[in-house]
N, CA, C and O of each residue as an XYZ file, in Angstrom:
608
protein
N     -15.639    -33.219     62.626
C     -16.540    -34.356     62.295
C     -16.304    -34.765     60.808
O     -16.212    -33.909     59.928
N     -16.212    -36.052     60.567
C     -15.958    -36.650     59.317
C     -17.163    -36.356     58.330
O     -18.269    -36.145     58.827
N     -17.001    -36.331     56.956
C     -17.993    -36.033     56.129
C     -19.265    -36.963     56.314
O     -20.409    -36.510     56.286
N     -18.973    -38.263     56.500
C     -20.067    -39.120     56.608
C     -20.775    -39.067     57.608
O     -21.991    -39.254     57.566
N     -20.081    -38.787     58.733
C     -20.887    -38.548     60.076
C     -21.702    -37.245     60.061
O     -22.698    -37.216     60.784
N     -21.443    -36.320     59.431
C     -21.924    -35.001     59.228
C     -23.289    -35.345     58.277
O     -24.410    -34.916     58.551
N     -23.036    -36.038     57.331
C     -24.223    -36.457     56.471
C     -25.127    -37.302     57.244
O     -26.328    -37.050     57.155
N     -24.733    -38.295     58.013
C     -25.647    -39.065     58.970
C     -26.378    -38.176     59.857
O     -27.587    -38.346     60.009
N     -25.690    -37.142     60.522
C     -26.317    -36.207     61.523
C     -27.534    -35.489     60.718
O     -28.686    -35.446     61.151
N     -27.123    -34.952     59.524
C     -28.037    -34.268     58.752
C     -29.257    -35.189     58.426
O     -30.402    -34.770     58.593
N     -29.042    -36.253     58.032
C     -30.171    -37.167     57.621
C     -31.105    -37.393     58.990
O     -32.329    -37.266     58.961
N     -30.500    -37.678     59.958
C     -31.169    -37.817     61.289
C     -32.081    -36.682     61.767
O     -33.199    -36.838     62.257
N     -31.410    -35.441     61.543
C     -32.185    -34.273     61.926
C     -33.331    -33.898     60.971
O     -34.342    -33.371     61.436
N     -33.226    -34.121     59.792
C     -34.210    -33.971     58.763
C     -35.229    -34.965     58.952
O     -36.398    -34.582     58.912
N     -34.965    -36.253     59.162
C     -35.977    -37.293     59.341
C     -36.715    -37.042     60.589
O     -37.859    -37.490     60.675
N     -36.176    -36.347     61.619
C     -37.026    -35.920     62.888
C     -37.878    -34.758     62.691
O     -38.573    -34.335     63.615
N     -37.864    -34.197     61.500
C     -38.848    -33.056     61.203
C     -38.109    -31.695     61.412
O     -38.775    -30.669     61.279
N     -36.812    -31.609     61.721
C     -36.116    -30.476     61.958
C     -35.550    -29.814     60.769
O     -34.817    -30.484     60.041
N     -35.801    -28.558     60.474
C     -35.115    -27.994     59.358
C     -33.703    -27.870     59.546
O     -33.293    -27.775     60.703
N     -32.910    -27.856     58.612
C     -31.383    -27.707     58.639
C     -30.866    -26.676     57.708
O     -31.351    -26.461     56.597
N     -29.859    -26.054     58.221
C     -29.195    -25.183     57.250
C     -27.762    -25.584     56.917
O     -26.949    -25.942     57.769
N     -27.507    -25.494     55.560
C     -26.313    -25.938     55.082
C     -25.650    -24.759     54.248
O     -26.391    -23.918     53.738
N     -24.299    -24.677     54.099
C     -23.660    -23.681     53.529
C     -23.232    -24.143     52.113
O     -22.637    -25.205     51.929
N     -23.573    -23.277     51.114
C     -23.208    -23.629     49.761
C     -21.840    -23.611     49.665
O     -21.316    -22.700     50.307
N     -20.998    -24.433     48.979
C     -19.621    -24.416     48.764
C     -19.266    -24.502     47.338
O     -18.136    -24.112     47.043
N     -20.052    -24.956     46.375
C     -19.616    -25.277     45.004
C     -20.258    -24.049     44.103
O     -20.814    -23.049     44.556
N     -20.052    -24.362     42.776
C     -20.509    -23.368     41.821
C     -21.589    -23.984     40.898
O     -21.975    -23.356     39.912
N     -22.028    -25.078     41.174
C     -22.871    -25.872     40.093
C     -24.335    -25.198     40.004
O     -25.100    -25.407     39.063
N     -24.599    -24.445     40.996
C     -25.932    -23.704     40.869
C     -25.965    -22.267     40.718
O     -26.971    -21.574     40.870
N     -24.593    -21.781     40.353
C     -24.505    -20.228     40.150
C     -25.251    -20.034     38.844
O     -25.279    -20.914     37.984
N     -25.853    -18.860     38.717
C     -25.753    -17.609     39.524
C     -26.794    -17.534     40.682
O     -26.802    -16.609     41.494
N     -27.689    -18.596     40.698
C     -28.741    -18.590     41.647
C     -28.175    -18.768     43.184
O     -28.592    -18.084     44.118
N     -27.304    -19.644     43.294
C     -26.752    -20.002     44.591
C     -25.050    -19.808     44.525
O     -24.318    -20.288     43.660
N     -24.719    -19.135     45.457
C     -23.151    -18.781     45.479
C     -22.556    -19.441     46.634
O     -23.282    -19.819     47.553
N     -21.180    -19.626     46.662
C     -20.462    -20.060     47.685
C     -20.677    -19.021     48.934
O     -20.527    -17.813     48.751
N     -20.984    -19.475     50.022
C     -21.325    -18.835     51.148
C     -22.731    -18.684     51.556
O     -23.047    -18.570     52.740
N     -23.682    -18.681     50.470
C     -25.136    -18.651     50.761
C     -25.372    -19.755     51.718
O     -24.626    -20.728     51.824
N     -26.573    -19.532     52.491
C     -26.937    -20.657     53.429
C     -28.337    -21.204     53.014
O     -29.282    -20.416     52.976
N     -28.506    -22.472     52.713
C     -29.652    -23.014     52.238
C     -30.472    -23.735     53.382
O     -29.967    -24.663     54.015
N     -31.604    -23.330     53.598
C     -32.523    -24.038     54.529
C     -33.177    -25.256     53.934
O     -33.812    -25.161     52.884
N     -33.035    -26.457     54.609
C     -33.577    -27.736     54.033
C     -34.657    -28.272     55.003
O     -34.545    -28.234     56.228
N     -35.674    -28.756     54.354
C     -36.557    -29.645     55.091
C     -36.768    -30.948     54.404
O     -36.603    -30.983     53.184
N     -37.117    -32.032     55.056
C     -37.176    -33.265     54.639
C     -38.576    -33.288     53.748
O     -39.603    -32.677     54.044
N     -38.358    -34.205     52.493
C     -39.498    -34.343     51.673
C     -39.371    -35.682     51.086
O     -38.265    -36.223     51.091
N     -40.463    -36.311     50.545
C     -40.415    -37.485     49.716
C     -40.371    -37.085     48.323
O     -40.792    -35.982     47.974
N     -39.825    -38.027     47.410
C     -39.898    -37.592     45.970
C     -41.079    -37.032     45.410
O     -41.013    -36.180     44.525
N     -42.370    -37.537     45.956
C     -43.597    -37.281     45.471
C     -43.955    -35.796     45.922
O     -44.852    -35.216     45.310
N     -43.369    -35.228     46.846
C     -43.625    -33.917     47.281
C     -42.775    -32.846     46.475
O     -42.912    -31.644     46.699
N     -41.928    -33.317     45.566
C     -41.079    -32.293     44.939
C     -41.833    -31.854     43.711
O     -42.549    -32.597     43.041
N     -41.609    -30.591     43.480
C     -42.331    -29.998     42.270
C     -41.212    -29.657     41.187
O     -40.072    -29.379     41.557
N     -41.574    -29.686     39.813
C     -40.679    -29.311     38.867
C     -39.957    -28.064     39.113
O     -40.569    -27.005     39.246
N     -38.602    -28.147     39.185
C     -37.785    -26.839     39.405
C     -37.426    -26.582     40.796
O     -36.656    -25.671     41.102
N     -38.028    -27.450     41.740
C     -37.493    -27.373     43.237
C     -36.048    -27.722     43.276
O     -35.515    -28.530     42.516
N     -35.424    -27.018     44.267
C     -33.995    -27.271     44.625
C     -34.006    -28.442     45.579
O     -34.538    -28.347     46.685
N     -33.410    -29.567     45.147
C     -33.329    -30.716     46.022
C     -31.956    -31.032     46.513
O     -30.985    -30.806     45.791
N     -31.817    -31.586     47.806
C     -30.615    -31.870     48.242
C     -30.591    -33.419     48.234
O     -31.597    -34.038     48.579
N     -29.541    -34.010     47.873
C     -29.293    -35.369     47.739
C     -27.662    -35.696     48.134
O     -26.782    -34.838     48.204
N     -27.516    -36.939     48.339
C     -26.032    -37.283     48.519
C     -25.565    -38.206     47.436
O     -26.206    -39.198     47.089
N     -24.357    -37.818     46.890
C     -23.890    -38.475     45.637
C     -22.381    -38.546     45.921
O     -21.750    -37.529     46.207
N     -21.870    -39.631     45.846
C     -20.328    -39.817     45.988
C     -19.832    -39.323     47.411
O     -18.689    -38.897     47.578
N     -20.645    -39.399     48.287
C     -20.276    -38.978     49.723
C     -20.481    -37.500     49.811
O     -20.167    -37.008     50.894
N     -20.943    -36.691     48.897
C     -21.114    -35.314     49.006
C     -22.658    -34.968     49.058
O     -23.534    -35.666     48.546
N     -22.857    -33.818     49.733
C     -24.260    -33.211     49.845
C     -24.286    -32.421     48.508
O     -23.396    -31.595     48.304
N     -25.282    -32.635     47.564
C     -25.462    -31.750     46.300
C     -26.752    -31.080     46.378
O     -27.708    -31.697     46.848
N     -26.869    -29.997     46.006
C     -28.026    -29.173     45.695
C     -28.166    -28.932     44.276
O     -27.285    -28.321     43.671
N     -29.238    -29.377     43.677
C     -29.593    -29.339     42.178
C     -31.002    -29.087     42.061
O     -31.731    -29.083     43.053
N     -31.482    -28.845     40.719
C     -32.757    -28.578     40.333
C     -33.456    -30.020     40.003
O     -32.952    -30.872     39.272
N     -34.651    -30.129     40.647
C     -35.465    -31.381     40.382
C     -36.247    -31.222     39.025
O     -37.046    -30.307     38.826
N     -35.924    -32.245     38.074
C     -36.576    -32.223     36.851
C     -37.494    -33.345     36.449
O     -37.818    -33.550     35.280
N     -37.905    -34.073     37.492
C     -38.766    -35.190     37.395
C     -38.247    -36.546     37.891
O     -37.060    -36.736     38.155
N     -39.221    -37.490     38.004
C     -39.017    -38.733     38.454
C     -39.127    -39.780     37.273
O     -40.080    -39.775     36.495
N     -38.095    -40.664     37.201
C     -38.035    -41.799     36.154
C     -37.677    -43.113     36.822
O     -37.139    -43.218     37.925
N     -38.013    -44.021     36.082
C     -37.675    -45.442     36.500
C     -36.579    -45.874     35.685
O     -36.605    -45.624     34.480
N     -35.559    -46.533     36.233
C     -34.428    -47.031     35.531
C     -34.240    -48.491     36.076
O     -33.937    -48.630     37.261
N     -34.399    -49.541     35.299
C     -34.152    -50.838     35.707
C     -34.996    -51.172     36.920
O     -34.509    -51.811     37.852
N     -36.257    -50.751     36.928
C     -37.199    -50.894     38.062
C     -36.890    -50.050     39.363
O     -37.544    -50.299     40.376
N     -36.090    -49.235     39.377
C     -35.552    -48.404     40.568
C     -35.957    -47.054     40.226
O     -35.595    -46.566     39.156
N     -36.777    -46.322     41.158
C     -37.076    -44.829     40.948
C     -35.785    -44.114     41.111
O     -34.946    -44.353     41.980
N     -35.712    -43.124     40.092
C     -34.665    -42.206     40.119
C     -35.085    -40.713     39.863
O     -36.082    -40.491     39.177
N     -34.370    -39.713     40.383
C     -34.713    -38.347     40.237
C     -33.857    -37.633     39.223
O     -32.637    -37.650     39.392
N     -34.363    -37.022     38.212
C     -33.599    -36.296     37.166
C     -33.211    -35.104     37.892
O     -34.036    -34.503     38.580
N     -31.970    -34.713     37.778
C     -31.482    -33.423     38.458
C     -30.465    -32.677     37.439
O     -29.869    -33.234     36.517
N     -30.395    -31.477     37.744
C     -29.443    -30.596     36.914
C     -28.977    -29.508     37.838
O     -29.738    -28.888     38.581
N     -27.704    -29.315     37.751
C     -27.066    -27.964     38.303
C     -27.300    -26.908     37.187
O     -27.196    -27.138     35.982
N     -27.629    -25.721     37.751
C     -27.933    -24.677     36.638
C     -26.765    -24.234     35.886
O     -26.920    -23.764     34.759
N     -25.515    -24.350     36.454
C     -24.281    -23.962     35.839
C     -23.560    -25.122     35.054
O     -22.461    -24.939     34.530
N     -24.218    -26.307     34.997
C     -23.662    -27.464     34.354
C     -24.256    -27.796     33.130
O     -25.444    -27.513     32.973
N     -23.617    -28.357     32.222
C     -24.151    -28.977     31.060
C     -24.728    -30.320     31.422
O     -24.272    -31.063     32.292
N     -25.765    -30.552     30.672
C     -26.616    -31.916     30.795
C     -27.180    -32.137     32.057
O     -27.147    -31.262     32.923
N     -27.769    -33.387     32.262
C     -28.442    -33.725     33.323
C     -28.116    -34.907     33.865
O     -27.346    -35.589     33.189
N     -28.553    -35.439     35.095
C     -28.178    -36.579     35.707
C     -29.283    -37.278     36.414
O     -30.301    -36.645     36.694
N     -29.150    -38.656     36.754
C     -30.098    -39.328     37.526
C     -29.520    -39.698     38.906
O     -28.346    -40.062     38.971
N     -30.257    -39.626     39.973
C     -29.761    -40.030     41.201
C     -30.834    -40.893     41.841
O     -32.003    -40.512     41.781
N     -30.516    -42.035     42.452
C     -31.620    -42.976     43.013
C     -32.447    -42.158     43.965
O     -31.919    -41.314     44.688
N     -33.672    -42.387     43.971
C     -34.674    -41.582     44.850
C     -34.382    -41.705     46.305
O     -34.759    -40.833     47.088
N     -33.646    -42.883     46.741
C     -33.143    -43.129     48.077
C     -32.187    -42.051     48.585
O     -32.146    -41.743     49.776
N     -31.361    -41.444     47.576
C     -30.428    -40.502     47.978
C     -30.927    -39.133     48.368
O     -30.187    -38.269     48.840
N     -32.259    -38.972     48.140
C     -32.919    -37.684     48.396
C     -32.803    -37.263     49.877
O     -33.183    -38.110     50.685
N     -32.377    -36.185     50.326
C     -32.416    -35.741     51.731
C     -33.518    -34.656     52.077
O     -34.108    -34.654     53.157
N     -33.724    -33.820     51.164
C     -34.733    -32.752     51.309
C     -34.806    -31.720     50.252
O     -34.209    -31.864     49.186
N     -35.563    -30.631     50.538
C     -35.636    -29.539     49.484
C     -35.366    -28.254     50.117
O     -35.705    -28.041     51.281
N     -34.770    -27.391     49.397
C     -34.464    -26.039     49.859
C     -35.732    -25.276     49.866
O     -36.440    -25.152     48.866
N     -36.012    -24.742     51.091
C     -37.166    -23.828     51.305
C     -36.719    -22.356     51.303
O     -37.593    -21.537     51.020
N     -35.595    -21.944     51.554
C     -35.138    -20.691     51.507
C     -33.697    -20.655     51.531
O     -33.055    -21.606     51.977
N     -33.083    -19.484     51.022
C     -31.708    -19.315     51.050
C     -31.340    -17.937     51.641
O     -31.959    -16.909     51.363
N     -30.305    -17.995     52.461
C     -29.885    -16.674     52.982
C     -28.757    -16.135     52.144
O     -27.675    -16.709     52.017
N     -29.065    -15.062     51.616
C     -28.048    -14.462     50.650
C     -27.658    -13.037     51.275
O     -28.215    -12.546     52.258
N     -26.606    -12.449     50.543
C     -26.223    -11.186     50.937
C     -27.254    -10.200     51.060
O     -27.254     -9.414     52.008
N     -28.216    -10.183     50.084
C     -29.252     -9.258     50.215
C     -30.594     -9.633     50.878
O     -31.675     -9.144     50.552
N     -30.400    -10.584     51.875
C     -31.456    -11.152     52.727
C     -31.916    -12.439     52.281
O     -31.502    -13.038     51.289
N     -32.835    -12.833     53.115
C     -33.408    -14.250     53.037
C     -34.437    -14.345     51.802
O     -35.330    -13.516     51.624
N     -34.217    -15.390     51.022
C     -35.062    -15.635     49.790
C     -35.952    -16.780     50.006
O     -35.409    -17.885     50.024
N     -37.205    -16.716     50.171
C     -37.982    -17.889     50.210
C     -38.120    -18.524     48.845
O     -38.263    -17.768     47.885
N     -38.090    -20.013     48.628
C     -38.166    -20.573     47.402
C     -39.389    -21.333     47.197
O     -39.514    -22.006     46.174
N     -40.370    -21.282     48.148
C     -41.601    -22.076     47.938
C     -42.865    -21.222     47.820
O     -43.983    -21.732     47.878
N     -42.650    -19.827     47.641
C     -43.802    -18.916     47.648
C     -43.404    -17.801     46.782
O     -42.226    -17.464     46.663
N     -44.391    -17.218     46.169
C     -44.127    -15.857     45.467
C     -43.534    -16.001     44.181
O     -43.674    -17.053     43.558
N     -42.851    -14.991     43.702
C     -42.170    -14.901     42.556
C     -41.046    -15.967     42.404
O     -40.839    -16.465     41.298
N     -40.325    -16.322     43.481
C     -39.214    -17.331     43.413
C     -39.729    -18.609     43.044
O     -39.043    -19.298     42.288
N     -41.014    -19.112     43.526
C     -41.539    -20.470     43.244
C     -41.730    -20.361     41.813
O     -41.285    -21.289     41.136
N     -42.359    -19.315     41.175
C     -42.677    -19.435     39.720
C     -41.345    -19.431     38.891
O     -41.174    -20.194     37.940
N     -40.415    -18.519     39.317
C     -39.039    -18.574     38.603
C     -38.440    -19.982     38.734
O     -37.863    -20.449     37.752
N     -38.525    -20.656     39.804
C     -37.990    -21.987     39.854
C     -38.822    -23.014     39.014
O     -38.236    -23.919     38.420
N     -40.144    -22.886     38.962
C     -40.857    -23.747     38.023
C     -40.498    -23.490     36.547
O     -40.328    -24.411     35.749
N     -40.394    -22.203     36.234
C     -40.093    -21.903     34.830
C     -38.617    -22.431     34.468
O     -38.374    -23.017     33.413
N     -37.762    -22.186     35.354
C     -36.285    -22.734     35.082
C     -36.397    -24.252     35.183
O     -35.662    -24.889     34.428
N     -37.181    -24.911     35.977
C     -37.274    -26.360     35.961
C     -37.876    -26.832     34.603
O     -37.451    -27.856     34.066
N     -38.830    -26.107     34.072
C     -39.528    -26.594     32.735
C     -38.530    -26.328     31.685
O     -38.343    -27.210     30.847
N     -37.804    -25.125     31.615
C     -36.833    -25.030     30.585
C     -35.653    -26.049     30.639
O     -35.176    -26.463     29.582
N     -35.165    -26.468     31.863
C     -34.108    -27.426     32.007
C     -34.672    -28.824     31.779
O     -33.953    -29.665     31.240
N     -35.811    -29.100     32.124
C     -36.472    -30.356     31.681
C     -36.415    -30.406     30.093
O     -35.961    -31.371     29.479
N     -36.874    -29.374     29.555
C     -37.080    -29.508     28.031
C     -35.675    -29.708     27.414
O     -35.548    -30.473     26.458
N     -34.680    -29.083     27.900
C     -33.301    -29.109     27.374
C     -32.789    -30.593     27.609
O     -32.181    -31.190     26.720
N     -33.014    -31.066     28.633
C     -32.625    -32.638     29.036
C     -33.390    -33.533     28.233
O     -32.803    -34.514     27.775
N     -34.699    -33.352     27.963
C     -35.450    -34.359     27.180
C     -34.826    -34.079     25.726
O     -34.492    -35.068     25.074
N     -34.660    -32.912     25.221
C     -34.178    -32.942     23.894
C     -32.718    -33.677     23.745
O     -32.440    -34.436     22.817
N     -31.831    -33.323     24.817
C     -30.598    -34.101     24.685
C     -30.719    -35.672     24.683
O     -30.011    -36.441     24.031
N     -31.767    -36.010     25.549
C     -31.948    -37.519     25.533
C     -32.450    -38.138     24.168
O     -32.139    -39.241     23.719
N     -33.229    -37.270     23.644
C     -33.854    -37.739     22.241
C     -32.708    -37.792     21.279
O     -32.535    -38.804     20.600
N     -31.888    -36.715     21.182
C     -30.767    -36.663     20.338
C     -29.798    -37.689     20.404
O     -29.267    -38.155     19.396
N     -29.510    -38.114     21.734
C     -28.649    -39.207     21.923
C     -29.196    -40.485     21.584
O     -28.465    -41.326     21.063
N     -30.497    -40.745     21.841
C     -31.111    -41.922     21.306
C     -31.152    -42.045     19.836
O     -31.019    -43.158     19.327
N     -31.337    -40.913     19.063
C     -31.468    -40.881     17.726
C     -30.053    -41.095     17.099
O     -29.925    -41.776     16.081
N     -28.985    -40.498     17.730
C     -27.642    -40.651     17.195
C     -27.330    -42.026     17.346
O     -26.734    -42.492     16.375
N     -27.592    -42.943     18.429
C     -27.312    -44.113     18.491
C     -28.107    -45.155     17.586
O     -27.576    -46.223     17.283
N     -29.349    -44.836     17.173
C     -29.991    -45.490     16.309
C     -29.390    -45.332     14.942
O     -29.185    -46.307     14.218
N     -29.115    -44.119     14.599
C     -28.486    -43.981     13.280
C     -27.143    -44.621     13.222
O     -26.845    -45.331     12.262
N     -26.307    -44.399     14.221
C     -25.088    -45.137     14.232
C     -24.973    -46.651     14.078
O     -24.050    -47.228     13.503
N     -26.073    -47.246     14.690
C     -26.251    -48.630     14.774
C     -27.063    -49.117     13.578
O     -27.394    -50.301     13.515
N     -27.429    -48.156     12.534
C     -28.077    -48.771     11.469
C     -29.641    -48.998     11.577
O     -30.257    -49.581     10.685
N     -30.213    -48.533     12.654
C     -31.579    -48.917     13.020
C     -32.695    -47.862     12.703
O     -33.838    -47.983     13.146
N     -32.340    -46.943     12.002
C     -33.242    -45.912     11.633
C     -34.093    -46.193     10.390
O     -34.903    -45.355      9.994
């Protein structure tokens, strides 16, 4: 099956209310998620995401799972701030690219629920930390631009 066809099938299944399982292939969420782990996704709207949740979205024809760091508007269009735990910086993705949220992950040491118990609070804490780092970087970029342009 071609990648776009697989993404369309995933969208359709999630939109129908069926949870879907995907296999992690990259390293952007290490050490939390490793290649070969299986993430269970359910459909959500942006308003249902909590700080630190792991969200699945499509970018550049790829399925990406990163941490949700809030919703912002850019040029009148809602965007979701996201960050891979193993990546520098954060990014924005249009809210319409959202597919779902990770509810659990099958790992070598068993199934790990992400929306209850200690894992929920770890994700919230990691989300808050990542959000703070991204906010600081945004502020520093803004200040650097103002000083370089002589607007300080």
